[in-house]
TITI-154211 format. One record per residue (C-alpha): residue number from 1; residue in one letter; x, y, z. Coordinates in nm, 2 decimals. Layout:
N
ATOM / roza / gumar / u / v / w
ATOM / NUM / a / X / Y / Z
...
***
This chain:
173
ATOM / roza / gumar / u / v / w
ATOM / 1 / m / -7.00 / -1.76 / -3.62
ATOM / 2 / h / -7.01 / -1.40 / -3.75
ATOM / 3 / n / -7.02 / -1.33 / -4.11
ATOM / 4 / t / -6.82 / -1.05 / -4.25
ATOM / 5 / d / -7.10 / -0.92 / -4.41
ATOM / 6 / d / -7.25 / -0.86 / -4.11
ATOM / 7 / f / -7.00 / -0.60 / -4.02
ATOM / 8 / e / -7.04 / -0.42 / -4.37
ATOM / 9 / e / -7.36 / -0.37 / -4.33
ATOM / 10 / f / -7.31 / -0.15 / -3.97
ATOM / 11 / d / -7.30 / 0.22 / -4.07
ATOM / 12 / g / -7.15 / 0.36 / -3.73
ATOM / 13 / d / -7.41 / 0.49 / -3.58
ATOM / 14 / l / -7.29 / 0.42 / -3.24
ATOM / 15 / p / -7.41 / 0.64 / -2.97
ATOM / 16 / k / -7.17 / 0.87 / -2.87
ATOM / 17 / s / -6.93 / 0.81 / -2.56
ATOM / 18 / k / -6.95 / 1.05 / -2.27
ATOM / 19 / t / -6.57 / 1.18 / -2.36
ATOM / 20 / q / -6.69 / 1.26 / -2.73
ATOM / 21 / l / -6.98 / 1.47 / -2.57
ATOM / 22 / k / -6.75 / 1.68 / -2.31
ATOM / 23 / n / -6.50 / 1.68 / -2.58
ATOM / 24 / e / -6.79 / 1.85 / -2.81
ATOM / 25 / m / -6.92 / 2.07 / -2.55
ATOM / 26 / q / -6.55 / 2.21 / -2.50
ATOM / 27 / q / -6.50 / 2.30 / -2.81
ATOM / 28 / l / -6.83 / 2.52 / -2.84
ATOM / 29 / q / -6.73 / 2.67 / -2.55
ATOM / 30 / d / -6.43 / 2.74 / -2.68
ATOM / 31 / l / -6.53 / 2.91 / -2.99
ATOM / 32 / g / -6.77 / 3.11 / -2.78
ATOM / 33 / k / -6.45 / 3.20 / -2.57
ATOM / 34 / q / -6.32 / 3.35 / -2.92
ATOM / 35 / l / -6.61 / 3.53 / -2.98
ATOM / 36 / t / -6.60 / 3.70 / -2.66
ATOM / 37 / e / -6.26 / 3.84 / -2.73
ATOM / 38 / l / -6.38 / 3.97 / -3.04
ATOM / 39 / t / -6.40 / 4.36 / -3.08
ATOM / 40 / a / -6.74 / 4.51 / -3.13
ATOM / 41 / s / -6.72 / 4.55 / -3.51
ATOM / 42 / k / -6.62 / 4.22 / -3.56
ATOM / 43 / l / -6.85 / 4.08 / -3.35
ATOM / 44 / a / -7.09 / 4.28 / -3.54
ATOM / 45 / e / -6.99 / 4.05 / -3.85
ATOM / 46 / v / -7.09 / 3.71 / -3.67
ATOM / 47 / p / -7.43 / 3.56 / -3.76
ATOM / 48 / m / -7.56 / 3.47 / -3.43
ATOM / 49 / d / -7.94 / 3.47 / -3.24
ATOM / 50 / p / -8.02 / 3.80 / -3.00
ATOM / 51 / e / -7.99 / 3.53 / -2.74
ATOM / 52 / l / -7.62 / 3.44 / -2.77
ATOM / 53 / e / -7.55 / 3.80 / -2.87
ATOM / 54 / e / -7.69 / 3.93 / -2.56
ATOM / 55 / a / -7.50 / 3.64 / -2.33
ATOM / 56 / i / -7.19 / 3.77 / -2.47
ATOM / 57 / a / -7.24 / 4.13 / -2.37
ATOM / 58 / t / -7.37 / 4.00 / -2.00
ATOM / 59 / f / -7.00 / 3.80 / -2.00
ATOM / 60 / h / -6.84 / 4.19 / -2.08
ATOM / 61 / r / -7.01 / 4.31 / -1.77
ATOM / 62 / i / -6.97 / 4.08 / -1.51
ATOM / 63 / k / -6.71 / 4.16 / -1.29
ATOM / 64 / s / -6.69 / 3.82 / -1.04
ATOM / 65 / r / -6.44 / 3.52 / -1.20
ATOM / 66 / e / -6.68 / 3.26 / -1.08
ATOM / 67 / a / -6.97 / 3.46 / -1.22
ATOM / 68 / k / -6.78 / 3.48 / -1.52
ATOM / 69 / r / -6.70 / 3.09 / -1.60
ATOM / 70 / r / -7.06 / 3.01 / -1.54
ATOM / 71 / q / -7.15 / 3.25 / -1.79
ATOM / 72 / m / -6.92 / 3.11 / -2.03
ATOM / 73 / q / -7.04 / 2.76 / -1.99
ATOM / 74 / f / -7.43 / 2.91 / -2.06
ATOM / 75 / i / -7.28 / 3.05 / -2.39
ATOM / 76 / g / -7.11 / 2.73 / -2.46
ATOM / 77 / k / -7.45 / 2.60 / -2.40
ATOM / 78 / l / -7.61 / 2.83 / -2.68
ATOM / 79 / m / -7.32 / 2.77 / -2.92
ATOM / 80 / r / -7.53 / 2.38 / -2.95
ATOM / 81 / d / -7.81 / 2.60 / -3.14
ATOM / 82 / a / -7.59 / 2.85 / -3.32
ATOM / 83 / d / -7.46 / 2.77 / -3.69
ATOM / 84 / v / -7.10 / 2.68 / -3.58
ATOM / 85 / e / -6.95 / 2.63 / -3.98
ATOM / 86 / a / -7.12 / 3.04 / -4.07
ATOM / 87 / i / -6.95 / 3.16 / -3.71
ATOM / 88 / e / -6.60 / 2.96 / -3.81
ATOM / 89 / a / -6.65 / 3.08 / -4.12
ATOM / 90 / v / -6.64 / 3.47 / -4.00
ATOM / 91 / l / -6.39 / 3.39 / -3.76
ATOM / 92 / n / -6.13 / 3.24 / -4.01
ATOM / 93 / s / -6.19 / 3.55 / -4.23
ATOM / 94 / h / -6.07 / 3.75 / -3.95
ATOM / 95 / k / -5.77 / 3.55 / -3.86
ATOM / 96 / e / -5.68 / 3.59 / -4.22
ATOM / 97 / r / -5.74 / 3.95 / -4.22
ATOM / 98 / d / -5.53 / 3.96 / -3.94
ATOM / 99 / l / -5.21 / 3.75 / -4.08
ATOM / 100 / q / -5.24 / 3.99 / -4.39
ATOM / 101 / r / -5.26 / 4.30 / -4.17
ATOM / 102 / l / -4.93 / 4.17 / -3.99
ATOM / 103 / r / -4.78 / 4.09 / -4.31
ATOM / 104 / f / -4.85 / 4.42 / -4.47
ATOM / 105 / d / -4.67 / 4.57 / -4.14
ATOM / 106 / r / -4.40 / 4.38 / -4.14
ATOM / 107 / l / -4.32 / 4.46 / -4.48
ATOM / 108 / a / -4.36 / 4.84 / -4.41
ATOM / 109 / e / -4.14 / 4.82 / -4.12
ATOM / 110 / d / -3.87 / 4.65 / -4.34
ATOM / 111 / w / -3.85 / 4.89 / -4.62
ATOM / 112 / r / -3.87 / 5.18 / -4.39
ATOM / 113 / d / -3.55 / 5.08 / -4.19
ATOM / 114 / r / -3.43 / 5.03 / -4.55
ATOM / 115 / l / -3.51 / 5.31 / -4.69
ATOM / 116 / l / -3.34 / 5.52 / -4.42
ATOM / 117 / d / -3.04 / 5.28 / -4.33
ATOM / 118 / q / -2.97 / 5.23 / -4.74
ATOM / 119 / g / -3.06 / 5.57 / -4.87
ATOM / 120 / n / -3.07 / 5.60 / -5.24
ATOM / 121 / d / -2.96 / 5.24 / -5.35
ATOM / 122 / a / -3.30 / 5.14 / -5.11
ATOM / 123 / l / -3.53 / 5.39 / -5.26
ATOM / 124 / s / -3.42 / 5.31 / -5.64
ATOM / 125 / m / -3.45 / 4.95 / -5.52
ATOM / 126 / f / -3.78 / 5.01 / -5.43
ATOM / 127 / f / -3.90 / 5.22 / -5.71
ATOM / 128 / n / -3.80 / 4.95 / -5.94
ATOM / 129 / e / -4.00 / 4.71 / -5.72
ATOM / 130 / h / -4.31 / 4.93 / -5.70
ATOM / 131 / p / -4.32 / 5.15 / -5.96
ATOM / 132 / s / -4.68 / 5.35 / -5.89
ATOM / 133 / a / -4.55 / 5.47 / -5.55
ATOM / 134 / d / -4.59 / 5.83 / -5.52
ATOM / 135 / h / -4.22 / 5.95 / -5.58
ATOM / 136 / q / -4.25 / 6.30 / -5.45
ATOM / 137 / q / -4.41 / 6.21 / -5.17
ATOM / 138 / l / -4.21 / 5.91 / -5.04
ATOM / 139 / r / -3.90 / 6.11 / -5.07
ATOM / 140 / n / -4.05 / 6.43 / -4.89
ATOM / 141 / l / -4.16 / 6.17 / -4.61
ATOM / 142 / l / -3.79 / 6.00 / -4.63
ATOM / 143 / r / -3.60 / 6.30 / -4.61
ATOM / 144 / e / -3.84 / 6.46 / -4.30
ATOM / 145 / a / -3.77 / 6.12 / -4.12
ATOM / 146 / g / -3.41 / 6.11 / -4.20
ATOM / 147 / k / -3.37 / 6.42 / -4.03
ATOM / 148 / e / -3.59 / 6.34 / -3.73
ATOM / 149 / r / -3.35 / 6.01 / -3.70
ATOM / 150 / a / -2.99 / 6.23 / -3.72
ATOM / 151 / n / -3.12 / 6.50 / -3.46
ATOM / 152 / n / -3.24 / 6.23 / -3.21
ATOM / 153 / k / -3.60 / 6.37 / -3.23
ATOM / 154 / p / -3.97 / 6.15 / -3.20
ATOM / 155 / p / -4.00 / 5.96 / -3.47
ATOM / 156 / t / -4.33 / 6.14 / -3.59
ATOM / 157 / n / -4.20 / 6.15 / -3.98
ATOM / 158 / q / -4.09 / 5.80 / -3.97
ATOM / 159 / r / -4.44 / 5.70 / -3.83
ATOM / 160 / k / -4.54 / 5.87 / -4.14
ATOM / 161 / l / -4.33 / 5.67 / -4.35
ATOM / 162 / f / -4.44 / 5.36 / -4.17
ATOM / 163 / r / -4.82 / 5.44 / -4.22
ATOM / 164 / y / -4.75 / 5.56 / -4.61
ATOM / 165 / l / -4.58 / 5.25 / -4.70
ATOM / 166 / r / -4.85 / 5.02 / -4.52
ATOM / 167 / d / -5.15 / 5.19 / -4.66
ATOM / 168 / f / -4.93 / 5.16 / -4.99
ATOM / 169 / f / -4.87 / 4.81 / -4.98
ATOM / 170 / v / -5.22 / 4.71 / -4.88
ATOM / 171 / q / -5.35 / 4.89 / -5.16
ATOM / 172 / e / -5.11 / 4.77 / -5.40
ATOM / 173 / s / -5.23 / 4.41 / -5.30
***
Protein backbone atom coordinates (compact mmCIF):
# COMPACT_ATOMS: atom_id res chain seq x y z
CA UNK A 1 0.00 0.00 0.00
CA UNK A 2 1.29 3.45 -0.93
CA UNK A 3 1.12 6.34 1.40
CA UNK A 4 -0.15 9.61 -0.16
CA UNK A 5 2.74 11.45 1.50
CA UNK A 6 5.13 9.57 -0.79
CA UNK A 7 3.43 11.10 -3.84
CA UNK A 8 3.62 14.59 -2.40
CA UNK A 9 7.38 14.28 -2.02
CA UNK A 10 7.75 13.39 -5.68
CA UNK A 11 8.93 16.50 -7.52
CA UNK A 12 8.13 15.45 -11.08
CA UNK A 13 11.67 15.03 -12.41
CA UNK A 14 10.81 12.23 -14.77
CA UNK A 15 13.00 11.92 -17.82
CA UNK A 16 11.45 13.48 -20.90
CA UNK A 17 9.74 11.16 -23.31
CA UNK A 18 10.99 10.73 -26.82
CA UNK A 19 7.94 12.64 -28.09
CA UNK A 20 8.64 15.57 -25.77
CA UNK A 21 12.25 15.71 -26.93
CA UNK A 22 11.18 15.64 -30.59
CA UNK A 23 8.65 18.41 -29.99
CA UNK A 24 11.27 20.58 -28.28
CA UNK A 25 13.73 20.01 -31.12
CA UNK A 26 11.01 20.88 -33.66
CA UNK A 27 10.25 24.09 -31.79
CA UNK A 28 13.93 25.04 -31.85
CA UNK A 29 14.10 24.25 -35.56
CA UNK A 30 10.97 26.36 -36.17
CA UNK A 31 12.59 29.23 -34.27
CA UNK A 32 15.69 28.80 -36.44
CA UNK A 33 13.48 28.89 -39.55
CA UNK A 34 12.04 32.21 -38.37
CA UNK A 35 15.61 33.51 -38.13
CA UNK A 36 16.33 32.47 -41.73
CA UNK A 37 13.28 34.47 -42.88
CA UNK A 38 14.45 37.75 -41.32
CA UNK A 39 15.96 40.56 -43.32
CA UNK A 40 19.66 41.26 -42.77
CA UNK A 41 18.93 44.37 -40.68
CA UNK A 42 16.50 42.52 -38.41
CA UNK A 43 18.84 39.53 -38.14
CA UNK A 44 21.64 41.84 -36.97
CA UNK A 45 19.52 42.72 -33.90
CA UNK A 46 19.23 39.08 -32.82
CA UNK A 47 21.71 37.97 -30.14
CA UNK A 48 23.40 34.80 -31.39
CA UNK A 49 26.80 33.21 -31.53
CA UNK A 50 28.94 33.41 -34.70
CA UNK A 51 28.46 29.72 -35.54
CA UNK A 52 24.67 30.13 -35.71
CA UNK A 53 25.12 33.32 -37.73
CA UNK A 54 27.32 31.48 -40.21
CA UNK A 55 24.86 28.57 -40.42
CA UNK A 56 22.06 31.00 -41.33
CA UNK A 57 24.27 32.70 -43.94
CA UNK A 58 25.11 29.28 -45.39
CA UNK A 59 21.40 28.40 -45.51
CA UNK A 60 20.80 31.42 -47.75
CA UNK A 61 23.59 30.40 -50.15
CA UNK A 62 22.28 26.83 -50.59
CA UNK A 63 20.15 26.13 -53.64
CA UNK A 64 19.33 22.42 -53.24
CA UNK A 65 16.10 21.68 -51.41
CA UNK A 66 17.53 18.64 -49.62
CA UNK A 67 20.66 20.51 -48.61
CA UNK A 68 18.48 23.33 -47.23
CA UNK A 69 16.52 20.77 -45.19
CA UNK A 70 19.74 19.34 -43.72
CA UNK A 71 21.06 22.84 -43.01
CA UNK A 72 17.79 23.67 -41.28
CA UNK A 73 18.28 20.63 -39.03
CA UNK A 74 21.80 21.83 -38.27
CA UNK A 75 20.45 25.27 -37.37
CA UNK A 76 17.95 23.55 -35.05
CA UNK A 77 20.84 21.69 -33.41
CA UNK A 78 22.76 24.95 -32.90
CA UNK A 79 19.63 26.50 -31.39
CA UNK A 80 19.97 24.08 -28.44
CA UNK A 81 22.92 26.14 -27.18
CA UNK A 82 21.44 29.54 -28.09
CA UNK A 83 19.76 31.96 -25.70
CA UNK A 84 16.25 31.09 -26.89
CA UNK A 85 14.49 33.56 -24.59
CA UNK A 86 16.56 36.50 -25.86
CA UNK A 87 15.99 35.45 -29.49
CA UNK A 88 12.24 35.08 -28.91
CA UNK A 89 12.14 38.51 -27.24
CA UNK A 90 13.74 40.15 -30.30
CA UNK A 91 11.43 38.24 -32.69
CA UNK A 92 8.39 39.28 -30.66
CA UNK A 93 9.47 42.93 -30.73
CA UNK A 94 9.85 42.66 -34.53
CA UNK A 95 6.36 41.20 -34.81
CA UNK A 96 4.93 43.95 -32.63
CA UNK A 97 6.63 46.66 -34.71
CA UNK A 98 5.35 45.06 -37.91
CA UNK A 99 1.81 44.95 -36.53
CA UNK A 100 2.05 48.56 -35.43
CA UNK A 101 3.33 49.58 -38.86
CA UNK A 102 0.44 47.70 -40.46
CA UNK A 103 -2.04 49.53 -38.20
CA UNK A 104 -0.55 52.88 -39.23
CA UNK A 105 -0.69 51.89 -42.90
CA UNK A 106 -4.36 50.95 -42.62
CA UNK A 107 -5.18 54.14 -40.73
CA UNK A 108 -3.40 56.26 -43.33
CA UNK A 109 -5.11 54.42 -46.17
CA UNK A 110 -8.54 54.87 -44.58
CA UNK A 111 -7.96 58.58 -44.02
CA UNK A 112 -6.57 59.09 -47.52
CA UNK A 113 -9.67 57.50 -49.04
CA UNK A 114 -12.00 59.48 -46.76
CA UNK A 115 -10.24 62.74 -47.55
CA UNK A 116 -10.36 62.11 -51.29
CA UNK A 117 -13.99 60.90 -51.28
CA UNK A 118 -15.56 63.32 -48.78
CA UNK A 119 -13.47 66.44 -49.36
CA UNK A 120 -13.70 69.37 -46.93
CA UNK A 121 -16.00 67.57 -44.46
CA UNK A 122 -13.42 64.85 -43.90
CA UNK A 123 -10.62 67.41 -43.85
CA UNK A 124 -12.35 69.39 -41.08
CA UNK A 125 -12.90 66.17 -39.14
CA UNK A 126 -9.22 65.23 -39.58
CA UNK A 127 -8.03 68.63 -38.33
CA UNK A 128 -10.38 68.41 -35.33
CA UNK A 129 -9.00 64.99 -34.38
CA UNK A 130 -5.38 65.86 -35.24
CA UNK A 131 -4.77 69.59 -34.71
CA UNK A 132 -0.99 69.19 -34.91
CA UNK A 133 -1.13 68.21 -38.61
CA UNK A 134 0.42 70.60 -41.12
CA UNK A 135 -2.74 72.16 -42.58
CA UNK A 136 -1.11 73.74 -45.61
CA UNK A 137 0.87 70.69 -46.66
CA UNK A 138 -2.13 68.40 -46.24
CA UNK A 139 -4.39 70.72 -48.26
CA UNK A 140 -1.79 70.91 -51.06
CA UNK A 141 -1.36 67.13 -51.17
CA UNK A 142 -5.10 66.63 -51.13
CA UNK A 143 -5.64 69.15 -53.96
CA UNK A 144 -2.97 67.53 -56.16
CA UNK A 145 -4.24 64.01 -55.44
CA UNK A 146 -7.79 65.11 -56.28
CA UNK A 147 -6.62 66.54 -59.63
CA UNK A 148 -4.84 63.27 -60.37
CA UNK A 149 -7.91 61.24 -59.59
CA UNK A 150 -10.20 63.50 -61.67
CA UNK A 151 -7.90 63.27 -64.71
CA UNK A 152 -7.33 59.49 -64.38
CA UNK A 153 -3.57 59.99 -64.02
CA UNK A 154 -1.19 57.67 -62.17
CA UNK A 155 -1.62 58.04 -58.39
CA UNK A 156 1.72 59.71 -57.64
CA UNK A 157 0.27 62.40 -55.39
CA UNK A 158 -2.16 59.95 -53.81
CA UNK A 159 0.90 57.95 -52.75
CA UNK A 160 2.52 61.12 -51.40
CA UNK A 161 -0.66 61.82 -49.43
CA UNK A 162 -0.62 58.28 -48.04
CA UNK A 163 3.06 58.57 -47.01
CA UNK A 164 2.43 61.94 -45.36
CA UNK A 165 -0.50 60.52 -43.37
CA UNK A 166 1.38 57.36 -42.38
CA UNK A 167 4.44 59.32 -41.26
CA UNK A 168 2.18 61.73 -39.38
CA UNK A 169 0.49 58.88 -37.47
CA UNK A 170 3.84 57.25 -36.68
CA UNK A 171 5.20 60.55 -35.40
CA UNK A 172 2.03 61.29 -33.43
CA UNK A 173 2.13 57.99 -31.53
